[in-house]
MDTraj code that builds the backbone (N, CA, C; nanometers):
import mdtraj as md
import numpy as np

residues = "MET ALA GLY ASN GLU LEU LYS CYS PRO LYS CYS GLY THR ILE VAL LYS THR PHE ARG ASN PRO PHE PRO THR VAL ASP VAL ILE ILE ARG VAL ASP ASP ARG ILE VAL LEU ILE GLU ARG LYS ASN GLU PRO LYS GLY TRP ALA LEU PRO GLY GLY PHE VAL ASP TYR GLY GLU SER LEU GLU THR ALA ALA VAL ARG GLU ALA LYS GLU GLU THR GLY LEU ASP LEU ILE ASP LEU ARG GLN PHE GLY ALA TYR SER ASP PRO GLY ARG ASP PRO ARG GLN HIS ASN LEU SER VAL VAL PHE THR ALA GLU GLY ARG GLY ASP LEU LEU GLY GLY ASP ASP ALA ALA HIS ALA GLU LEU PHE PRO LEU ASP ALA LEU PRO SER PRO LEU CYS PHE ASP HIS GLY GLN ILE LEU ASP ASP TYR ARG ARG ASN LYS ARG VAL PHE SER LYS GLU GLY".split()
xyz = np.array([
    [4.1237, 2.1104, 5.4813],
    [4.0167, 2.1478, 5.3883],
    [3.9012, 2.0489, 5.4009],
    [3.7799, 2.1000, 5.4022],
    [3.6605, 2.0157, 5.4065],
    [3.6391, 1.9500, 5.2706],
    [3.5573, 1.8444, 5.2677],
    [3.5323, 1.7703, 5.1449],
    [3.4614, 1.8498, 5.0371],
    [3.4018, 1.9639, 5.0751],
    [3.3300, 2.0431, 4.9754],
    [3.4036, 2.1729, 4.9426],
    [3.5363, 2.1737, 4.9639],
    [3.6148, 2.2930, 4.9329],
    [3.7326, 2.2573, 4.8437],
    [3.7742, 2.3520, 4.7622],
    [3.8918, 2.3388, 4.6762],
    [3.9779, 2.4630, 4.6926],
    [4.1052, 2.4482, 4.6615],
    [4.1959, 2.5630, 4.6605],
    [4.2107, 2.6122, 4.5178],
    [4.1990, 2.7429, 4.4990],
    [4.2234, 2.8024, 4.3682],
    [4.3709, 2.7796, 4.3338],
    [4.3988, 2.7231, 4.2160],
    [4.5385, 2.6953, 4.1805],
    [4.6226, 2.8207, 4.1592],
    [4.5603, 2.9345, 4.1339],
    [4.6358, 3.0585, 4.1100],
    [4.6650, 3.1347, 4.2392],
    [4.5611, 3.1531, 4.3228],
    [4.5800, 3.2394, 4.4405],
    [4.5755, 3.1651, 4.5731],
    [4.5339, 3.0374, 4.5714],
    [4.5288, 2.9602, 4.6947],
    [4.4048, 2.9829, 4.7790],
    [4.3145, 3.0667, 4.7332],
    [4.1908, 3.0936, 4.8066],
    [4.1050, 2.9669, 4.8101],
    [4.0486, 2.9408, 4.9267],
    [3.9577, 2.8264, 4.9420],
    [3.8227, 2.8647, 4.8807],
    [3.7741, 2.7813, 4.7929],
    [3.6429, 2.8034, 4.7320],
    [3.5543, 2.6834, 4.7620],
    [3.4296, 2.7095, 4.7800],
    [3.3331, 2.6030, 4.8087],
    [3.2874, 2.5398, 4.6773],
    [3.2768, 2.4107, 4.6757],
    [3.2253, 2.3406, 4.5579],
    [3.0904, 2.2779, 4.5944],
    [3.0138, 2.2462, 4.4952],
    [2.8847, 2.1832, 4.5151],
    [2.8822, 2.0525, 4.4389],
    [2.8297, 1.9505, 4.5028],
    [2.8127, 1.8214, 4.4376],
    [2.6640, 1.7957, 4.4241],
    [2.6226, 1.7645, 4.3057],
    [2.4824, 1.7356, 4.2795],
    [2.4694, 1.5930, 4.2291],
    [2.3532, 1.5312, 4.2497],
    [2.3308, 1.3988, 4.1927],
    [2.3355, 1.4049, 4.0394],
    [2.3681, 1.2927, 3.9793],
    [2.3715, 1.2827, 3.8335],
    [2.2362, 1.2321, 3.7836],
    [2.1770, 1.2990, 3.6826],
    [2.0477, 1.2533, 3.6303],
    [2.0642, 1.1335, 3.5366],
    [1.9792, 1.0349, 3.5582],
    [1.9754, 0.9166, 3.4729],
    [1.8300, 0.8857, 3.4379],
    [1.8121, 0.7964, 3.3429],
    [1.6793, 0.7457, 3.3079],
    [1.6856, 0.5933, 3.3052],
    [1.5741, 0.5312, 3.3346],
    [1.5556, 0.3875, 3.3192],
    [1.4220, 0.3678, 3.2504],
    [1.4094, 0.2566, 3.1771],
    [1.2857, 0.2326, 3.1027],
    [1.2360, 0.0913, 3.1262],
    [1.1109, 0.0812, 3.1686],
    [1.0425, -0.0477, 3.1756],
    [0.9798, -0.0672, 3.0385],
    [1.0407, -0.1549, 2.9589],
    [0.9943, -0.1776, 2.8216],
    [0.9116, -0.3055, 2.8188],
    [0.7871, -0.2914, 2.7744],
    [0.6980, -0.4068, 2.7607],
    [0.7030, -0.4603, 2.6181],
    [0.7141, -0.5899, 2.6065],
    [0.6983, -0.6587, 2.4781],
    [0.6002, -0.7717, 2.5064],
    [0.4804, -0.7589, 2.4529],
    [0.3706, -0.8499, 2.4839],
    [0.3491, -0.8488, 2.6351],
    [0.3585, -0.9631, 2.7010],
    [0.3326, -0.9675, 2.8454],
    [0.4620, -0.9806, 2.9266],
    [0.5744, -0.9442, 2.8669],
    [0.7034, -0.9534, 2.9358],
    [0.7734, -0.8174, 2.9345],
    [0.8798, -0.8067, 3.0136],
    [0.9586, -0.6839, 3.0160],
    [1.1031, -0.7149, 2.9766],
    [1.1708, -0.6122, 2.9286],
    [1.3096, -0.6246, 2.8840],
    [1.4033, -0.5920, 2.9996],
    [1.4991, -0.6798, 3.0216],
    [1.6093, -0.6522, 3.1125],
    [1.7392, -0.6760, 3.0370],
    [1.8418, -0.6024, 3.0762],
    [1.9735, -0.6207, 3.0160],
    [2.0672, -0.6795, 3.1204],
    [2.1602, -0.7596, 3.0739],
    [2.2669, -0.8057, 3.1620],
    [2.3841, -0.7104, 3.1409],
    [2.4269, -0.6456, 3.2480],
    [2.5280, -0.5406, 3.2394],
    [2.6669, -0.5975, 3.2100],
    [2.7391, -0.5293, 3.1191],
    [2.8786, -0.5630, 3.0900],
    [2.9706, -0.5116, 3.1999],
    [2.9338, -0.3963, 3.2569],
    [3.0199, -0.3257, 3.3514],
    [2.9666, -0.3363, 3.4936],
    [3.0546, -0.3025, 3.5880],
    [3.0144, -0.3000, 3.7291],
    [2.9121, -0.1891, 3.7514],
    [2.8162, -0.2129, 3.8359],
    [2.7897, -0.3384, 3.9028],
    [2.7267, -0.4395, 3.8067],
    [2.7738, -0.5624, 3.8143],
    [2.7255, -0.6692, 3.7264],
    [2.5883, -0.7157, 3.7733],
    [2.5119, -0.7678, 3.6824],
    [2.3795, -0.8202, 3.7123],
    [2.2801, -0.7743, 3.6073],
    [2.1538, -0.7914, 3.6378],
    [2.0441, -0.7559, 3.5475],
    [1.9891, -0.6193, 3.5839],
    [1.9483, -0.5450, 3.4829],
    [1.9004, -0.4084, 3.5051],
    [1.7991, -0.3691, 3.3988],
    [1.7226, -0.2682, 3.4311],
    [1.6388, -0.2039, 3.3308],
    [1.7300, -0.1308, 3.2329],
    [1.6928, -0.1231, 3.1075],
    [1.7713, -0.0407, 3.0138],
    [1.7689, 0.1049, 3.0600],
    [1.8812, 0.1711, 3.0488],
    [1.8867, 0.3107, 3.0883],
    [2.0286, 0.3610, 3.0976],
    [2.0423, 0.4855, 3.1397],
    [2.1746, 0.5435, 3.1542],
    [2.1683, 0.6924, 3.1812],
    [2.2829, 0.7559, 3.1654],
    [2.2971, 0.8969, 3.1981],
    [2.2335, 0.9876, 3.0928],
    [2.1765, 1.0974, 3.1404],
    [2.1211, 1.1994, 3.0531],
    [2.2371, 1.2871, 3.0069],
    [2.2504, 1.3062, 2.8775],
    [2.3561, 1.3912, 2.8232],
    [2.3185, 1.5381, 2.8391],
    [2.4201, 1.6237, 2.8480],
    [2.3969, 1.7679, 2.8567],
    [2.3191, 1.8142, 2.7332],
    [2.2145, 1.8926, 2.7545],
    [2.1333, 1.9431, 2.6444],
    [2.0276, 1.8458, 2.5960],
    [2.0112, 1.7338, 2.6643],
    [1.9175, 1.6295, 2.6230],
    [1.7997, 1.6256, 2.7199],
    [1.6797, 1.6081, 2.6686],
    [1.5635, 1.5928, 2.7560],
    [1.5627, 1.4515, 2.8145],
    [1.4871, 1.4349, 2.9212],
    [1.4731, 1.3018, 2.9810],
    [1.4149, 1.2026, 2.8808],
    [1.3135, 1.2477, 2.8073],
    [1.2480, 1.1589, 2.7097],
    [1.3443, 1.1166, 2.5994],
    [1.4225, 1.2114, 2.5494],
    [1.5196, 1.1802, 2.4444],
    [1.6244, 1.0828, 2.4967],
    [1.6689, 1.1035, 2.6203],
    [1.7668, 1.0123, 2.6806],
    [1.7088, 0.8720, 2.6943],
    [1.5827, 0.8612, 2.7347],
    [1.5197, 0.7295, 2.7495],
    [1.5128, 0.6564, 2.6157],
    [1.4713, 0.7265, 2.5116],
    [1.4622, 0.6669, 2.3778],
    [1.6018, 0.6251, 2.3290],
    [1.7019, 0.7126, 2.3472],
    [1.8384, 0.6840, 2.3024],
    [1.8961, 0.5639, 2.3771],
    [1.8855, 0.5640, 2.5093],
    [1.9420, 0.4545, 2.5885],
    [1.8742, 0.3214, 2.5555],
    [1.7422, 0.3232, 2.5383],
    [1.6703, 0.2006, 2.5029],
    [1.7197, 0.1460, 2.3699],
    [1.7358, 0.2330, 2.2727],
    [1.7817, 0.1909, 2.1397],
    [1.9247, 0.1359, 2.1477],
    [2.0135, 0.2069, 2.2199],
    [2.1524, 0.1638, 2.2303],
    [2.1662, 0.0277, 2.2991],
    [2.0877, 0.0049, 2.4035],
    [2.1054, -0.1155, 2.4847],
    [2.0184, -0.2326, 2.4435],
    [1.9090, -0.2065, 2.3699],
    [1.8170, -0.3157, 2.3357],
    [1.7883, -0.3271, 2.1867],
    [1.8173, -0.2240, 2.1089],
    [1.7830, -0.2218, 1.9675],
    [1.6368, -0.1910, 1.9414],
    [1.5583, -0.1692, 2.0449],
    [1.4144, -0.1488, 2.0291],
    [1.3787, -0.0017, 2.0147],
    [1.2722, 0.0232, 1.9391],
    [1.2099, 0.1548, 1.9336],
    [1.1013, 0.1579, 2.0400],
    [1.0758, 0.2741, 2.0975],
    [0.9764, 0.2872, 2.2033],
    [0.8485, 0.3500, 2.1513],
    [0.7368, 0.2925, 2.1932],
    [0.6031, 0.3417, 2.1603],
    [0.5331, 0.3743, 2.2921],
    [0.4578, 0.4838, 2.2947],
    [0.3765, 0.5208, 2.4103],
    [0.4628, 0.5420, 2.5358],
    [0.5680, 0.6219, 2.5227],
    [0.6577, 0.6527, 2.6341],
    [0.5831, 0.7358, 2.7394],
    [0.5865, 0.6878, 2.8636],
    [0.5196, 0.7574, 2.9740],
    [0.6115, 0.7615, 3.0950],
    [0.6087, 0.8736, 3.1653],
    [0.6877, 0.8843, 3.2872],
    [0.6191, 0.8052, 3.3976],
    [0.6971, 0.7218, 3.4662],
    [0.6442, 0.6359, 3.5724],
    [0.6723, 0.6932, 3.7107],
    [0.7960, 0.7342, 3.7359],
    [0.8304, 0.7840, 3.8686],
    [0.9758, 0.8262, 3.8748],
    [1.0139, 0.8799, 3.9899],
    [1.1520, 0.9226, 4.0117],
    [1.2054, 0.8512, 4.1350],
    [1.3310, 0.8089, 4.1278],
    [1.3967, 0.7364, 4.2353],
    [1.5273, 0.8080, 4.2667],
    [1.5435, 0.8483, 4.3942],
    [1.6544, 0.9368, 4.4259],
    [1.7314, 0.8994, 4.5521],
    [1.7078, 0.7825, 4.6077],
    [1.7814, 0.7428, 4.7276],
    [1.9313, 0.7530, 4.7002],
    [2.0064, 0.8248, 4.7842],
    [2.1496, 0.8415, 4.7588],
    [2.2258, 0.7094, 4.7494],
    [2.1728, 0.6015, 4.8069],
    [2.2401, 0.4724, 4.8020],
    [2.1920, 0.3810, 4.6905],
    [2.1097, 0.4313, 4.6001],
    [2.0515, 0.3442, 4.4962],
    [2.1537, 0.2948, 4.3966],
    [2.2664, 0.3632, 4.3826],
    [2.3732, 0.3233, 4.2908],
    [2.5032, 0.3259, 4.3701],
    [2.5751, 0.2132, 4.3771],
    [2.6978, 0.2092, 4.4584],
    [2.8109, 0.2971, 4.4051],
    [2.8011, 0.3426, 4.2813],
    [2.9097, 0.4209, 4.2210],
    [2.9085, 0.5665, 4.2641],
    [2.7885, 0.6231, 4.2792],
    [2.7749, 0.7647, 4.3128],
    [2.6267, 0.7940, 4.3314],
    [2.5936, 0.9162, 4.3708],
    [2.4530, 0.9529, 4.3893],
    [2.3909, 0.9849, 4.2530],
    [2.3169, 0.8889, 4.2009],
    [2.2440, 0.9052, 4.0752],
    [2.0955, 0.9067, 4.1063],
    [2.0234, 0.9969, 4.0432],
    [1.8782, 0.9912, 4.0532],
    [1.8255, 0.9474, 3.9175],
    [1.7169, 0.8732, 3.9203],
    [1.6625, 0.8214, 3.7951],
    [1.5170, 0.8598, 3.7790],
    [1.4842, 0.9065, 3.6586],
    [1.3452, 0.9222, 3.6184],
    [1.3141, 0.7979, 3.5352],
    [1.2132, 0.7244, 3.5787],
    [1.1787, 0.5970, 3.5169],
    [1.0592, 0.6160, 3.4247],
    [1.0676, 0.5555, 3.3079],
    [0.9621, 0.5598, 3.2078],
    [0.9103, 0.4197, 3.1809],
    [0.7904, 0.4111, 3.1244],
    [0.7381, 0.2862, 3.0699],
    [0.7122, 0.3083, 2.9218],
    [0.7183, 0.2004, 2.8465],
    [0.6920, 0.2092, 2.7028],
    [0.6731, 0.0682, 2.6484],
    [0.6157, 0.0621, 2.5301],
    [0.6118, -0.0631, 2.4559],
    [0.7319, -0.0661, 2.3637],
    [0.7923, -0.1835, 2.3487],
    [0.9073, -0.1987, 2.2612],
    [0.8681, -0.2587, 2.1278],
    [0.9285, -0.2071, 2.0209],
    [0.9064, -0.2582, 1.8847],
    [1.0411, -0.2808, 1.8182],
    [1.0515, -0.3911, 1.7448],
    [1.1739, -0.4210, 1.6720],
    [1.2356, -0.5509, 1.7189],
    [1.3608, -0.5710, 1.6799],
    [1.4342, -0.6921, 1.7160],
    [1.5188, -0.6659, 1.8396],
    [1.4978, -0.7453, 1.9434],
    [1.5705, -0.7304, 2.0689],
    [1.7147, -0.7776, 2.0507],
    [1.8082, -0.6865, 2.0801],
    [1.9496, -0.7169, 2.0644],
    [2.0290, -0.6326, 2.1632],
    [2.0982, -0.6970, 2.2550],
    [2.1784, -0.6244, 2.3531],
    [2.2937, -0.5520, 2.2862],
    [2.3212, -0.4297, 2.3288],
    [2.4309, -0.3516, 2.2737],
    [2.4788, -0.2487, 2.3734],
    [2.5823, -0.1751, 2.3384],
    [2.6401, -0.0702, 2.4218],
    [2.6829, -0.1287, 2.5556],
    [2.6229, -0.0866, 2.6678],
    [2.6606, -0.1351, 2.8002],
    [2.5980, -0.2702, 2.8346],
    [2.5168, -0.3251, 2.7452],
    [2.4465, -0.4501, 2.7717],
    [2.5198, -0.5678, 2.7080],
    [2.5549, -0.6672, 2.7896],
    [2.6129, -0.7899, 2.7358],
    [2.5086, -0.8583, 2.6475],
    [2.3855, -0.8584, 2.6941],
    [2.2722, -0.9021, 2.6126],
    [2.1430, -0.8572, 2.6785],
    [2.0347, -0.8686, 2.6049],
    [1.9028, -0.8281, 2.6521],
    [1.8079, -0.9461, 2.6384],
    [1.7191, -0.9594, 2.7355],
    [1.6229, -1.0701, 2.7337],
    [1.4872, -1.0225, 2.7820],
    [1.3857, -1.1009, 2.7485],
    [1.2486, -1.0759, 2.7936],
    [1.2169, -1.1666, 2.9118],
    [1.1508, -1.1109, 3.0134],
    [1.1149, -1.1860, 3.1329],
    [0.9725, -1.1534, 3.1748],
    [0.8973, -1.2553, 3.2212],
    [0.7692, -1.2251, 3.2841],
    [0.7958, -1.1559, 3.4185],
    [0.7072, -1.0681, 3.4602],
    [0.7254, -0.9955, 3.5862],
    [0.7337, -1.0881, 3.7073],
    [0.6754, -1.2071, 3.6967],
    [0.6779, -1.2990, 3.8110],
    [0.7937, -1.3985, 3.8038],
    [0.8882, -1.3785, 3.7121],
    [1.0040, -1.4687, 3.6998],
    [1.1283, -1.3891, 3.6589],
    [1.1646, -1.2925, 3.7422],
    [1.2783, -1.2056, 3.7115],
    [1.4101, -1.2732, 3.7493],
    [1.5163, -1.2427, 3.6759],
    [1.6467, -1.3017, 3.7075],
    [1.7093, -1.2351, 3.8303],
    [1.8193, -1.2935, 3.8741],
    [1.8905, -1.2396, 3.9887],
    [2.0401, -1.2438, 3.9594],
    [2.1147, -1.1478, 4.0085],
    [2.0705, -1.0338, 4.0887],
    [2.0229, -0.9193, 4.0013],
    [1.9312, -0.8395, 4.0554],
    [1.8898, -0.7152, 3.9918],
    [1.9779, -0.6037, 4.0481],
    [2.0277, -0.5179, 3.9618],
    [2.1173, -0.4088, 4.0029],
    [2.0389, -0.2900, 4.0572],
    [2.1143, -0.2060, 4.1270],
    [2.0632, -0.0784, 4.1753],
    [1.9370, -0.1021, 4.2584],
    [1.8350, -0.0198, 4.2386],
    [1.7069, -0.0368, 4.3069],
    [1.6005, -0.0875, 4.2102],
    [1.6437, -0.1585, 4.1065],
    [1.5504, -0.1999, 4.0022],
    [1.4483, -0.3017, 4.0512],
    [1.4807, -0.3800, 4.1543],
    [1.3809, -0.4677, 4.2160],
    [1.2673, -0.3865, 4.2752],
    [1.2994, -0.2783, 4.3451],
    [1.1979, -0.1900, 4.4038],
    [1.1147, -0.1222, 4.2949],
    [1.1825, -0.0755, 4.1904],
    [1.1111, -0.0109, 4.0796],
    [1.0116, -0.1083, 4.0173],
    [1.0553, -0.2321, 3.9945],
    [0.9661, -0.3307, 3.9332],
    [0.8545, -0.3740, 4.0278],
    [0.8804, -0.3767, 4.1588],
    [0.7724, -0.4022, 4.2548],
    [0.6680, -0.2900, 4.2477],
    [0.7151, -0.1658, 4.2427],
    [0.6229, -0.0521, 4.2300],
    [0.5433, -0.0612, 4.1007],
    [0.6102, -0.0974, 3.9929],
    [0.5436, -0.1110, 3.8635],
    [0.4373, -0.2202, 3.8692],
    [0.4712, -0.3329, 3.9266],
    [0.3780, -0.4447, 3.9376],
    [0.2512, -0.4002, 4.0118],
    [0.2693, -0.3229, 4.1193],
    [0.1539, -0.2755, 4.1981],
    [0.0697, -0.1742, 4.1211],
    [0.1307, -0.0996, 4.0312],
    [0.0609, 0.0081, 3.9596],
    [0.0433, -0.0204, 3.8105],
    [0.0639, -0.1419, 3.7703],
    [0.0707, -0.1781, 3.6290],
    [-0.0509, -0.1328, 3.5470],
    [-0.1695, -0.1472, 3.6002],
    [-0.2881, -0.1117, 3.5222],
    [-0.2946, 0.0361, 3.4869],
    [-0.2396, 0.1193, 3.5720],
    [-0.2423, 0.2625, 3.5481],
    [-0.1509, 0.3000, 3.4312],
    [-0.0400, 0.2264, 3.4143],
    [0.0634, 0.2648, 3.3191],
    [0.0697, 0.1779, 3.1945],
    [-0.0268, 0.0927, 3.1739],
    [-0.0261, 0.0103, 3.0525],
    [-0.1645, 0.0099, 2.9909],
    [-0.1731, -0.0432, 2.8743],
    [-0.3014, -0.0496, 2.8051],
    [-0.3858, -0.1672, 2.8556],
    [-0.3300, -0.2475, 2.9475],
    [-0.4018, -0.3652, 2.9974],
    [-0.5186, -0.3266, 3.0875],
    [-0.5103, -0.2117, 3.1534],
    [-0.6139, -0.1752, 3.2499],
    [-0.6926, -0.0685, 3.1948],
])
top = md.Topology()
chain = top.add_chain()
for i, resn in enumerate(residues, 1):
    res = top.add_residue(resn, chain, resSeq=i)
    for name in ("N", "CA", "C"):
        top.add_atom(name, md.element.get_by_symbol(name[0]), res)
traj = md.Trajectory(xyz[None], top)
């Protein structure tokens, strides 16, 4: 049997299955002149943008707001879509695609859910290691920052 086929448990007929990437969101949250990163509790370990999987029946925007609140305790202001990242190797666990948003954060920063803790970092002094393709995302953001923030 090929990797994209299954056997029907009742009749034994080979049926083709389809595997699709899993939708996720990530958020570049600005607080003053710094951005929020979380230190992940789970594998892969390291620093990451707040984010996670989109639940069934949930919009991308709702998922971004929910994940940000769960992992950082912050409310999001001025949520804007930044870009989409879909390289099949961007997440070592499986093929996840991410729609990335930018927003301003309001409230008390507190790591929660999948985040061991959350911290603020200047864009020119990021911690290491950064998980997934978040280094590339932040490089892209740095190059396009004026377009997506109130600074420009």
